[in-house]
DOLO-817885 format. One record per residue (C-alpha): x, y, z. Coordinates in steps of 0.25 Angstrom, whole numbers, padded with zeros to 4 digits, always signed. Example, Ala and Ser with C-alpha at 12.3 -4.5 7.8 and 13.67 -1.06 7.14 Angstrom:
BEGIN
+0049-0018+0031
+0055-0004+0029
//
This chain:
BEGIN
+0120+0095-0057
+0129+0093-0068
+0132+0078-0074
+0145+0071-0077
+0144+0078-0092
+0140+0092-0087
+0128+0088-0095
+0120+0097-0083
+0129+0107-0081
+0130+0112-0095
+0113+0113-0095
+0113+0120-0082
+0122+0130-0089
+0113+0132-0100
+0101+0133-0093
+0108+0144-0083
+0111+0152-0096
+0098+0151-0101
+0092+0155-0088
+0102+0168-0085
+0097+0173-0099
+0084+0169-0097
+0081+0177-0085
+0091+0189-0089
+0080+0189-0102
+0070+0199-0104
+0062+0200-0116
+0060+0214-0123
+0047+0207-0130
+0055+0207-0145
+0057+0197-0155
+0071+0195-0150
+0067+0192-0136
+0058+0183-0140
+0069+0176-0150
+0080+0176-0137
+0068+0171-0128
+0064+0160-0136
+0080+0156-0138
+0082+0157-0123
+0069+0147-0121
+0076+0138-0131
+0088+0137-0124
+0083+0133-0110
+0074+0124-0117
+0086+0117-0124
+0092+0112-0111
+0092+0097-0106
+0084+0099-0092
+0086+0084-0091
+0095+0088-0078
+0093+0098-0067
+0099+0111-0072
+0088+0121-0068
+0085+0126-0053
+0069+0128-0048
+0074+0143-0046
+0077+0144-0061
+0065+0138-0066
+0056+0146-0058
+0063+0160-0062
+0065+0157-0076
+0050+0153-0078
+0043+0163-0069
+0051+0174-0072
+0055+0172-0086
+0047+0161-0093
+0033+0165-0090
+0035+0180-0093
+0045+0181-0105
+0037+0173-0115
+0022+0176-0118
+0012+0166-0119
+0008+0170-0132
+0022+0167-0138
+0019+0152-0139
+0033+0146-0144
+0040+0151-0132
+0031+0148-0122
+0031+0133-0128
+0046+0134-0124
+0044+0139-0110
+0034+0130-0109
+0047+0121-0111
+0055+0127-0103
+0046+0126-0090
+0044+0111-0094
+0059+0110-0092
+0060+0117-0079
+0048+0109-0070
+0046+0098-0079
+0060+0092-0084
+0069+0100-0072
+0058+0097-0061
+0058+0110-0055
+0049+0117-0046
+0042+0129-0049
+0039+0140-0038
+0024+0143-0035
+0026+0156-0044
+0033+0151-0056
+0023+0138-0055
+0010+0149-0057
+0016+0158-0067
+0021+0147-0076
+0007+0140-0074
+0001+0153-0078
+0010+0154-0090
+0009+0142-0095
-0007+0142-0094
-0007+0154-0101
-0001+0148-0112
-0009+0134-0112
-0021+0145-0114
-0016+0153-0126
-0005+0144-0133
-0007+0137-0146
-0009+0124-0147
+0004+0120-0150
+0010+0124-0138
+0001+0118-0129
+0008+0106-0127
+0021+0113-0122
+0014+0123-0111
+0006+0109-0107
+0018+0102-0104
+0025+0115-0096
+0010+0117-0089
+0011+0103-0086
+0025+0102-0079
+0024+0116-0073
+0010+0110-0065
+0016+0096-0063
+0015+0095-0047
+0010+0110-0045
-0006+0107-0046
-0008+0112-0031
+0000+0125-0035
-0006+0129-0047
-0022+0130-0042
-0024+0142-0050
-0023+0135-0062
-0030+0123-0059
-0043+0129-0065
-0037+0132-0080
-0028+0121-0078
-0038+0110-0074
-0054+0115-0078
-0060+0112-0089
-0057+0127-0094
-0044+0126-0092
-0032+0123-0099
-0031+0107-0099
-0043+0101-0096
-0049+0106-0112
-0036+0101-0118
-0038+0088-0113
-0052+0086-0116
-0050+0089-0131
-0046+0102-0131
-0030+0097-0137
-0028+0095-0150
-0015+0089-0149
-0009+0077-0140
+0002+0083-0134
-0007+0093-0128
-0017+0085-0123
-0004+0076-0117
+0001+0089-0111
-0014+0094-0106
-0015+0081-0098
-0002+0081-0092
-0003+0094-0086
-0017+0089-0083
-0007+0078-0075
+0001+0086-0069
-0011+0096-0064
-0015+0083-0055
-0004+0079-0048
-0005+0083-0031
+0008+0088-0026
+0007+0084-0011
+0006+0098-0002
-0001+0106-0014
-0016+0107-0016
-0024+0100-0027
-0033+0103-0040
-0048+0105-0034
-0057+0093-0036
-0062+0098-0047
-0051+0099-0055
-0046+0086-0049
-0059+0080-0054
-0059+0086-0068
-0045+0080-0069
-0049+0066-0066
-0059+0068-0078
-0050+0073-0087
-0042+0062-0083
-0052+0052-0083
-0056+0055-0098
-0043+0054-0103
-0040+0041-0096
-0051+0034-0104
-0049+0043-0117
-0034+0043-0121
-0032+0028-0121
-0041+0028-0133
-0037+0042-0139
-0029+0041-0151
-0017+0050-0146
-0003+0049-0150
+0003+0036-0141
+0012+0044-0133
+0003+0055-0129
-0009+0046-0127
+0000+0038-0115
+0005+0051-0110
-0009+0057-0109
-0013+0043-0102
+0000+0044-0093
-0004+0058-0089
-0021+0053-0088
-0017+0042-0078
-0008+0050-0070
-0017+0063-0069
-0027+0052-0063
-0018+0047-0053
-0014+0060-0049
-0029+0064-0046
-0032+0052-0039
-0020+0052-0030
-0022+0066-0027
-0038+0068-0025
-0042+0052-0023
-0053+0054-0034
-0059+0043-0036
-0073+0045-0041
-0081+0030-0039
-0086+0034-0054
-0073+0035-0061
-0065+0023-0055
-0069+0014-0066
-0066+0025-0077
-0053+0027-0070
-0050+0014-0070
-0055+0010-0085
-0045+0020-0090
-0034+0017-0079
-0035+0000-0084
-0035+0003-0099
-0021+0013-0097
-0014+0002-0089
-0015-0006-0102
-0009+0005-0110
+0000+0000-0120
+0003-0015-0117
-0011-0019-0122
-0015-0023-0135
-0031-0022-0132
-0038-0011-0139
-0038+0001-0130
-0051+0002-0122
-0054+0013-0112
-0066+0008-0103
-0076+0019-0097
-0074+0011-0084
-0071-0001-0077
-0083-0008-0067
-0078-0013-0054
-0084-0028-0055
-0080-0041-0047
-0068-0047-0053
-0070-0053-0065
-0065-0053-0080
-0076-0043-0087
-0066-0031-0094
-0073-0018-0093
-0084-0015-0103
-0076-0005-0116
-0087-0008-0126
-0089+0006-0129
-0073+0008-0129
-0070+0007-0145
-0058+0001-0145
-0045+0009-0150
-0033+0004-0157
-0023-0003-0149
-0010+0005-0144
+0001+0011-0153
+0010+0002-0144
+0004-0011-0149
+0008-0007-0163
+0020-0003-0159
+0026-0012-0150
+0023-0023-0160
+0032-0017-0171
+0044-0012-0163
+0053-0025-0161
+0065-0017-0170
+0063-0005-0161
+0065-0013-0148
+0075-0020-0153
+0083-0008-0155
+0080-0002-0143
+0085-0013-0134
+0100-0009-0141
+0098+0004-0136
+0104+0007-0122
+0095+0015-0113
+0099+0030-0111
+0109+0034-0099
+0098+0038-0088
+0087+0033-0096
+0077+0022-0091
+0075+0011-0102
+0061+0011-0101
+0059+0005-0085
+0044+0003-0091
+0050-0010-0103
+0058-0017-0093
+0055-0032-0087
+0044-0034-0094
+0037-0047-0091
+0036-0055-0104
+0019-0058-0104
+0015-0057-0119
-0002-0057-0121
-0008-0070-0118
+0004-0078-0113
+0002-0088-0105
+0006-0087-0090
+0012-0101-0086
+0022-0097-0101
+0025-0084-0094
+0029-0089-0081
+0038-0097-0089
+0044-0088-0097
+0048-0079-0085
+0055-0091-0078
+0068-0086-0081
+0065-0069-0078
+0075-0066-0068
+0071-0055-0057
+0084-0049-0057
+0083-0045-0072
+0089-0033-0075
+0080-0020-0074
+0083-0008-0069
+0073-0005-0058
+0065+0009-0060
+0057+0017-0051
+0043+0012-0048
+0036+0024-0049
+0021+0025-0054
+0024+0040-0055
+0036+0046-0062
+0038+0061-0062
+0029+0069-0074
+0042+0076-0080
+0049+0064-0081
+0038+0058-0091
+0037+0068-0103
+0054+0065-0104
+0053+0051-0105
+0052+0050-0121
+0066+0053-0120
+0071+0039-0115
+0067+0035-0129
+0071+0036-0144
+0063+0041-0155
+0065+0027-0163
+0052+0017-0163
+0057+0009-0152
+0059+0020-0144
+0046+0026-0146
+0039+0013-0145
+0047+0012-0131
+0044+0026-0127
+0028+0023-0130
+0028+0010-0122
+0036+0017-0111
+0025+0027-0111
+0013+0016-0112
+0019+0011-0098
+0019+0024-0092
+0004+0024-0095
+0001+0011-0089
+0010+0014-0077
+0001+0028-0075
-0012+0019-0076
-0007+0010-0066
-0002+0022-0055
-0016+0027-0061
-0024+0013-0056
-0016+0013-0043
-0019+0028-0037
-0035+0023-0040
-0032+0010-0033
-0028+0018-0021
-0037+0028-0021
-0048+0018-0024
-0056+0009-0012
-0050-0005-0014
-0066-0011-0014
-0067-0002-0026
-0056-0006-0034
-0058-0022-0030
-0070-0020-0040
-0062-0016-0053
-0051-0026-0050
-0055-0034-0062
-0050-0024-0071
-0038-0025-0065
-0034-0040-0060
-0037-0052-0067
-0047-0062-0060
-0042-0074-0068
-0030-0080-0076
-0038-0078-0088
-0040-0064-0086
-0027-0063-0082
-0020-0068-0094
-0029-0063-0104
-0023-0053-0113
-0037-0046-0114
-0038-0044-0101
-0029-0033-0095
-0026-0032-0078
-0015-0026-0070
-0010-0039-0074
-0007-0036-0088
+0001-0026-0086
+0008-0032-0072
+0012-0046-0082
+0013-0040-0096
+0017-0026-0096
+0030-0021-0100
+0033-0011-0090
+0038-0013-0077
+0032+0000-0071
+0017-0005-0076
+0019-0019-0070
+0024-0012-0058
+0011-0001-0058
+0002-0013-0062
+0006-0020-0049
+0007-0009-0040
-0008-0006-0043
-0010-0022-0041
-0006-0020-0030
-0015-0007-0026
-0026-0016-0031
-0024-0028-0023
-0019-0019-0009
-0031-0020+0001
-0040-0029-0006
-0039-0041+0006
-0053-0040+0010
-0057-0039-0006
-0050-0052-0011
-0054-0059+0005
-0065-0064-0005
-0057-0072-0015
-0057-0087-0016
-0053-0098-0024
-0052-0108-0017
-0066-0114-0024
-0062-0121-0036
-0075-0124-0041
-0080-0118-0055
-0094-0112-0056
-0101-0102-0065
-0102-0091-0053
-0088-0086-0051
-0087-0080-0037
-0082-0068-0033
-0072-0074-0023
-0068-0084-0034
-0065-0072-0043
-0056-0065-0033
-0051-0078-0029
-0046-0079-0047
-0041-0065-0046
-0032-0069-0034
-0026-0079-0041
-0024-0071-0054
-0017-0061-0046
-0007-0070-0041
-0006-0076-0054
-0003-0064-0062
+0007-0058-0051
+0015-0071-0051
+0016-0070-0065
+0021-0055-0065
+0031-0060-0054
+0036-0070-0063
+0039-0060-0074
+0042-0047-0066
+0057-0041-0066
+0056-0028-0063
+0059-0026-0049
+0051-0015-0045
+0039-0022-0053
+0043-0035-0045
+0043-0027-0033
+0028-0022-0036
+0024-0036-0039
+0028-0043-0028
+0020-0031-0019
+0008-0036-0027
+0009-0049-0024
+0010-0045-0009
-0002-0037-0009
-0010-0048-0017
-0005-0058-0006
-0009-0048+0005
-0024-0047+0001
-0027-0062-0006
-0035-0071+0003
-0028-0083+0002
-0034-0091+0012
-0045-0092+0001
-0036-0093-0010
-0030-0107-0015
-0017-0108-0010
-0004-0107-0021
-0006-0092-0022
+0005-0087-0012
+0013-0100-0013
+0016-0096-0028
+0017-0080-0025
+0028-0085-0013
+0035-0092-0023
+0036-0083-0033
+0040-0071-0024
+0051-0079-0019
+0060-0077-0032
+0061-0064-0029
+0066-0064-0015
+0081-0063-0021
+0077-0051-0030
+0088-0039-0032
+0078-0031-0029
+0075-0029-0014
+0062-0022-0015
+0056-0036-0025
+0063-0043-0012
+0054-0033-0003
+0042-0036-0010
+0044-0053-0010
+0044-0049+0005
+0032-0042+0006
+0025-0052-0003
+0030-0063+0007
+0027-0055+0019
+0011-0054+0013
+0010-0070+0011
+0015-0071+0025
+0003-0062+0030
-0008-0068+0023
-0018-0071+0035
-0023-0081+0037
-0011-0090+0037
-0012-0098+0027
-0007-0113+0024
+0000-0109+0010
+0008-0098+0017
+0013-0106+0028
+0019-0117+0017
+0024-0104+0009
+0031-0098+0024
+0035-0112+0027
+0036-0123+0015
+0036-0137+0017
+0051-0140+0014
+0064-0142+0021
+0071-0128+0022
+0086-0126+0025
+0085-0121+0038
+0077-0128+0051
+0075-0118+0063
+0072-0125+0076
+0063-0116+0086
+0074-0117+0095
+0086-0106+0097
+0094-0117+0101
+0092-0122+0088
+0096-0111+0081
+0104-0098+0088
+0102-0089+0078
+0091-0092+0067
+0093-0081+0058
+0108-0083+0056
+0103-0097+0052
+0097-0092+0040
+0109-0091+0030
+0109-0083+0016
+0113-0096+0008
+0101-0101+0015
+0088-0105+0002
+0076-0096+0007
+0067-0107+0005
+0054-0103+0001
+0047-0117+0001
+0047-0118-0015
+0052-0128-0023
+0065-0124-0028
+0064-0129-0040
+0052-0122-0045
+0056-0109-0053
+0047-0096-0049
+0038-0097-0059
+0037-0112-0062
+0025-0115-0055
+0011-0112-0059
+0006-0098-0057
-0008-0101-0060
-0018-0098-0048
-0021-0109-0039
-0010-0120-0042
+0001-0122-0029
+0015-0117-0035
+0022-0130-0035
+0034-0122-0028
+0026-0122-0014
+0028-0135-0006
+0014-0138-0001
+0012-0147+0009
-0001-0152+0006
-0013-0150-0005
-0022-0145+0004
-0016-0132+0008
-0025-0122+0005
-0025-0107+0007
-0037-0107+0016
-0031-0114+0025
-0024-0107+0038
-0010-0114+0043
-0013-0125+0053
-0001-0123+0059
+0001-0136+0066
+0000-0143+0052
+0012-0153+0053
+0017-0149+0039
+0016-0133+0044
+0022-0137+0057
+0036-0145+0049
+0038-0133+0041
+0036-0122+0052
+0050-0130+0057
+0058-0122+0045
+0061-0110+0043
+0052-0102+0033
+0059-0098+0020
+0053-0084+0023
+0059-0083+0036
+0071-0086+0028
+0070-0077+0018
+0065-0064+0029
+0079-0066+0038
+0087-0066+0027
+0081-0052+0021
+0082-0046+0037
+0095-0052+0042
+0109-0047+0035
+0115-0060+0027
+0129-0062+0023
+0132-0057+0009
+0141-0070+0007
+0143-0085+0013
+0154-0081+0021
+0150-0077+0035
+0161-0065+0036
+0152-0060+0024
+0144-0047+0023
+0132-0044+0025
+0120-0039+0018
+0105-0034+0022
+0093-0034+0014
+0088-0021+0010
+0077-0015+0021
+0064-0018+0017
+0069-0034+0013
+0073-0035+0027
+0059-0027+0032
+0050-0034+0025
+0056-0048+0027
+0052-0043+0043
+0039-0042+0039
+0037-0055+0032
+0043-0061+0044
+0032-0053+0052
+0020-0059+0044
+0026-0073+0044
+0026-0071+0059
+0013-0064+0060
+0006-0076+0052
+0013-0089+0052
+0020-0089+0064
+0018-0104+0066
+0025-0106+0051
+0039-0099+0057
+0038-0102+0071
+0050-0109+0073
+0058-0097+0065
+0058-0090+0078
+0070-0090+0080
+0073-0084+0068
+0063-0073+0068
+0067-0070+0083
+0083-0069+0079
+0079-0061+0067
+0070-0052+0076
+0084-0049+0084
+0091-0047+0072
+0083-0037+0067
+0082-0029+0080
+0096-0025+0078
+0094-0021+0066
+0098-0006+0062
+0086-0001+0054
+0074+0001+0063
+0064-0004+0054
+0071-0017+0054
+0068-0017+0069
+0054-0012+0067
+0050-0022+0059
+0057-0033+0069
+0049-0029+0079
+0038-0031+0070
+0042-0044+0067
+0044-0047+0082
+0030-0043+0085
+0024-0052+0074
+0033-0065+0080
+0030-0062+0095
+0015-0061+0091
+0016-0075+0083
+0023-0081+0095
+0012-0075+0107
+0003-0083+0097
+0010-0095+0098
+0012-0095+0111
-0004-0092+0114
-0007-0104+0106
+0004-0113+0112
-0008-0122+0120
-0015-0124+0107
-0015-0140+0103
-0013-0137+0087
-0002-0145+0086
+0005-0135+0079
+0020-0131+0085
+0023-0119+0093
+0034-0112+0100
+0036-0116+0115
+0037-0107+0126
+0051-0111+0126
+0053-0103+0114
+0043-0093+0116
+0053-0090+0128
+0065-0090+0120
+0060-0081+0110
+0055-0070+0120
+0068-0072+0128
+0076-0070+0117
+0068-0057+0113
+0069-0052+0126
+0083-0051+0128
+0087-0049+0114
+0080-0038+0104
+0070-0033+0112
+0074-0026+0124
+0085-0019+0113
+0074-0014+0105
+0065-0008+0117
+0077-0001+0122
+0085+0005+0112
+0075+0004+0099
+0074+0020+0094
+0063+0014+0087
+0049+0017+0092
+0041+0007+0084
+0052-0004+0085
+0049-0003+0100
+0035-0003+0101
+0034-0015+0091
+0045-0021+0100
+0035-0019+0112
+0024-0027+0104
+0033-0038+0103
+0035-0039+0118
+0020-0037+0119
+0019-0051+0113
+0026-0058+0123
+0011-0059+0130
+0005-0067+0142
+0006-0079+0134
+0022-0080+0134
+0023-0076+0148
+0014-0087+0151
+0023-0099+0145
+0037-0090+0150
+0038-0090+0164
+0052-0085+0163
+0053-0072+0172
+0065-0066+0165
+0058-0066+0152
+0048-0058+0158
+0056-0048+0163
+0065-0048+0149
+0050-0044+0144
+0047-0035+0155
+0060-0027+0153
+0060-0026+0138
+0045-0021+0138
+0048-0011+0149
+0061-0005+0141
+0048+0002+0132
+0040+0006+0145
+0046+0022+0144
+0049+0023+0130
+0046+0036+0122
+0037+0031+0112
+0021+0028+0118
+0020+0016+0108
+0032+0010+0113
+0025+0012+0127
+0012+0006+0124
+0019-0005+0116
+0026-0008+0131
+0016-0008+0139
+0007-0018+0131
+0020-0025+0131
+0020-0025+0146
+0007-0029+0149
+0009-0041+0139
+0021-0044+0148
+0012-0044+0161
+0001-0053+0156
-0008-0052+0144
-0019-0051+0154
-0015-0037+0160
-0019-0029+0149
-0032-0034+0151
-0031-0033+0166
-0025-0019+0164
-0035-0012+0156
-0047-0018+0166
-0038-0010+0176
-0038+0003+0171
-0052+0005+0167
-0054+0001+0183
-0044+0012+0188
-0050+0021+0177
-0064+0018+0183
-0058+0020+0197
-0062+0035+0201
-0053+0033+0213
-0043+0035+0207
-0038+0049+0200
-0031+0045+0187
-0040+0057+0179
-0026+0066+0175
-0016+0053+0178
-0006+0054+0167
-0008+0038+0165
-0021+0038+0160
-0016+0042+0146
-0007+0030+0144
-0017+0021+0150
-0030+0026+0142
-0019+0024+0127
-0015+0011+0132
-0029+0007+0134
-0033+0014+0119
-0021+0005+0113
-0026-0007+0120
-0041-0005+0116
-0037-0002+0101
-0026-0014+0100
-0027-0023+0110
-0029-0038+0103
-0035-0044+0116
-0050-0038+0116
-0051-0041+0131
-0041-0031+0134
-0045-0021+0125
-0061-0022+0132
-0053-0019+0145
-0045-0007+0138
-0059-0001+0133
-0065-0004+0145
-0055+0005+0153
-0055+0016+0142
-0070+0018+0146
-0067+0017+0162
-0061+0032+0166
-0072+0040+0171
-0068+0054+0166
-0066+0061+0154
-0054+0065+0160
-0049+0050+0161
-0049+0050+0146
-0037+0062+0144
-0037+0073+0134
-0044+0073+0121
-0033+0066+0113
-0034+0055+0122
-0048+0055+0124
-0050+0055+0110
-0038+0043+0109
-0047+0033+0120
-0061+0036+0109
-0051+0033+0097
-0046+0021+0103
-0059+0016+0106
-0065+0017+0093
-0052+0009+0089
-0053-0002+0097
-0069-0003+0093
-0064-0005+0078
-0052-0014+0080
-0061-0024+0088
-0067-0027+0075
-0052-0034+0071
-0052-0045+0078
-0038-0052+0076
-0040-0063+0086
-0053-0070+0087
-0050-0074+0102
-0055-0059+0103
-0069-0058+0096
-0077-0062+0105
-0072-0049+0114
-0076-0041+0102
-0088-0036+0106
-0085-0033+0121
-0073-0023+0117
-0082-0016+0107
-0092-0015+0118
-0082-0010+0126
-0074+0000+0119
-0089+0005+0116
-0092+0006+0131
-0080+0015+0132
-0082+0024+0121
-0096+0026+0129
-0088+0028+0141
-0080+0040+0136
-0093+0046+0129
-0098+0046+0141
-0087+0056+0146
-0085+0065+0133
-0086+0077+0133
-0088+0091+0124
-0072+0093+0124
-0070+0077+0120
-0082+0080+0108
-0073+0087+0099
-0060+0075+0100
-0070+0064+0095
-0075+0071+0084
-0066+0067+0073
-0064+0053+0079
-0081+0051+0081
-0083+0056+0068
-0072+0048+0060
-0075+0034+0069
-0089+0026+0069
-0091+0018+0080
-0106+0018+0081
-0106+0000+0076
-0098-0002+0088
-0108+0005+0098
-0119-0001+0092
-0114-0015+0097
-0109-0009+0107
-0124-0003+0110
-0130-0017+0106
-0122-0026+0114
-0126-0017+0127
-0134-0007+0133
-0122+0002+0139
-0128+0010+0151
-0118+0020+0146
-0124+0022+0133
-0138+0032+0137
-0127+0039+0146
-0117+0043+0136
-0128+0047+0126
-0135+0056+0137
-0119+0061+0141
-0119+0065+0124
-0132+0070+0124
-0128+0081+0134
-0117+0084+0127
-0125+0086+0113
-0133+0097+0120
-0121+0104+0125
-0123+0116+0115
-0108+0119+0115
-0105+0107+0107
-0100+0110+0091
-0107+0102+0080
-0094+0093+0081
-0097+0091+0095
-0111+0086+0092
-0107+0078+0082
-0098+0071+0091
-0109+0068+0103
-0119+0065+0092
-0108+0053+0087
-0109+0049+0101
-0124+0049+0104
-0124+0038+0092
-0116+0030+0099
-0123+0030+0113
-0136+0029+0105
-0143+0017+0109
-0156+0019+0102
-0157+0017+0085
-0148+0004+0085
-0158-0005+0079
-0153-0009+0066
-0139-0007+0073
-0144-0018+0084
-0148-0028+0074
-0137-0027+0065
-0126-0030+0076
-0134-0042+0079
-0132-0045+0064
-0118-0042+0066
-0116-0050+0078
-0121-0062+0071
-0114-0061+0058
-0101-0059+0066
-0105-0070+0072
-0105-0078+0061
-0091-0074+0054
-0082-0076+0067
-0082-0091+0063
-0074-0085+0052
-0064-0077+0061
-0052-0091+0061
-0055-0091+0047
-0052-0077+0043
-0051-0066+0054
-0051-0055+0040
-0064-0059+0037
-0070-0059+0050
-0065-0045+0053
-0070-0042+0039
-0084-0047+0041
-0085-0040+0055
-0082-0027+0048
-0091-0027+0038
-0103-0030+0048
-0098-0020+0058
-0097-0010+0044
-0112-0015+0041
-0116-0012+0055
-0112+0003+0054
-0120+0003+0041
-0133-0001+0048
-0130+0008+0060
-0130+0020+0050
-0144+0016+0044
-0149+0014+0057
-0147+0029+0061
-0151+0033+0048
//
């Protein structure tokens, strides 16, 4: 417990002596006893509590049995010293109080706060705040006295406090009461709502109230944290409060860094993206922040502070490190030039990316600064940074707890939509902080908030379009969105040029990745992605592995863009001669992986004589460092893989594949062959495998000739000792074999594209089946690896066997698959059965399902209680929900609707599983990934509904309770409306009649009656006039958007789902 100097041991001895004297002390009620007690309190409070010197048993005994009993509440001078002792134990020593001690000391402090003089209130509230911290669930008996309007805290906050310090401590205590602890009950909604209202008033009032600067900052910090706690704990977000909350938080985001007079708008209004700032005409501007005047007159203080070394163990104000040099109104081009020499290897010490530091550490942070003028100003700047940091954390929580569609309406308040608004010093957005805030924690917080704002907005940004450059008086919403997308790219790339703090840099590149994942680049002018890749590649060699992982994530996002883009093709495989040429034959390259040496240049296709920042970052200009094959390339074009230029480029090894292979495989430290080898950190290796998987899935024709490299890489990685590496390797192999299968299926197409020959396909599968696959299936202990590997084998497909007539190949495949037929994992056995079906013939699945349906219909076969029935039903359920071939799914639905008796569907769990699978099959039928299956979708819908109808006919009273939760939660009426409109099924009246009989049974519970009524509604034919008419319109509209499928599959699925949603509304109106 003691350090080298023995300091802690000395303090421990002092405390032990005081503790023993305290526990032996008995008060006689005279002046002498009071004097001795006062001396004891002074001595115990004079101890240095910066290190651990008190046990929890000692603290609880001293507080509960001595301090709360010996010192009367009317003796305020001793009461204040008791409060200091309690604060030292709970806040500084971080000791937990027992429940009995907690109740005793809370009652003692509440009593003191109710009767003491105003001068004693700050210390009492400070101790009370430390006691209630993370204990709100254990103090329910005190909620009314602490949190109601007639209690202690609320009246002090709303105007009863005459001293600023009392206000600060009251708000701090209220904030601590809002912290929710896992496993504890939380405050009632009425208290939470009242606290929310109080914090909202403070959020709008405090920034414009004349308070001492540090007090003002600390009250704002507590207010923002209190709001964040309430939002996270209760998910309270009244729609009428969102605008005022965002207005207050937005103002606090710029506290201490803006020369603009502080104004807090009453509310922010959701609007289309525009430059209009929220109206604040009803607010009178206050004087600029005190810090602005101080910052302009502290030159000498800052110079002196530079010479002073930081104290040992203290942080040299990490919020001030890594500050980008962004002056007000500075030209962005000059900024880029000025930052040319900025090194990402700057000597910046890392700090924890913590939005919410421990409460106790904040109160003691002031000791890190000296009392000189420079020290005071540094302390104030640090506290202002904490205000901004808390505001950003609060905004982040608001975004996470608010519907994306609602938040999208407030984008104009936080994101610029043009270069003009982005550069204006009068318009403050998140990029004001990202580009100009001196605190790296604040910049990181702003980037995290922007990432949350962008995440999941793909459907909203789908309307963005900047292809039309004509200027008109009217600016379309799609054009505004397109301009916003360009400005997001421009500002983030500017930040990438200037940022040198590793944690912030990591968050910045992650933000770029999120942006890339949500932008419709096929509608944007080309060049955006090229500039991003050009800038991000400069950090591939960064010393921080987290930065390198973020870079790979960004490349993965680029590689995952769908539909495939020509610009991405030229990024992946640039039109430059690379240093390594690979033949697709393994004869020419025995070991492609080892052919990539460490000293090979990782060529990214960008001109090497260009500096990272030399390109113009303005939106719309193609990066000069990117070699583009022709001026006609557009982001709206899907790659034509038969293009001669692309085919010539595809003969080379992509720089991205080289990079990933180097990251994944061990590399020699030196140039000699006998030197030591090193491997990259696990996250870097995993992310590299994911990048290769994205590349293979979306752009296999571009990297086709690198198949030997990928093949050998998977074999090496399957031998890795880390199970996570093997799992991601199996996923890469799965994507690779799927892409290979599609390539084989297109062999007959005469589009001029180069494809793998049957010999190359044979060589690949022969190598895999005789290499790592058997070892994985026989020895692997990690079931997910086995399951995904079986998926890889299922990708062999009938097409491969059609081009390979080698009997030994079929035998090898069968041996590999049969290895896992007896595996203990059900998932592995299911995947194995699927692979075996593919091995026999792709048509076998169709015939197998059809045969099973005939088997169930054959009344001569006694299969009622056969053990294999369960396995067959589970397999059919898997097929009807997940199979990509709709014809196979149709026959699976036919088979599920064939058993003639209820007992054939097994117990209640299996019966419910069949229902759930059929309902899921209806929903997944809407997500069409292969346009060739579109024509079978309606038939699949009809067959699944027929199967459901058949099961309804067999329903018993015992089944109604089982179906209650499922049918209450899932609404399938819209699917049955289509079914009834397309056919007049003879079983509909029979099912309704059967259900009416069940309904007339007097023994049904209310829950069972509700289920019967739901099923009757499904089977009822009449009363669907409006719905039938709407179905006719739906089919007509659907046919009008089918032509868009090849261009934008996502648009088709989205349009179809919207139409189905409108049909549900129509049906509800019809029923009403």
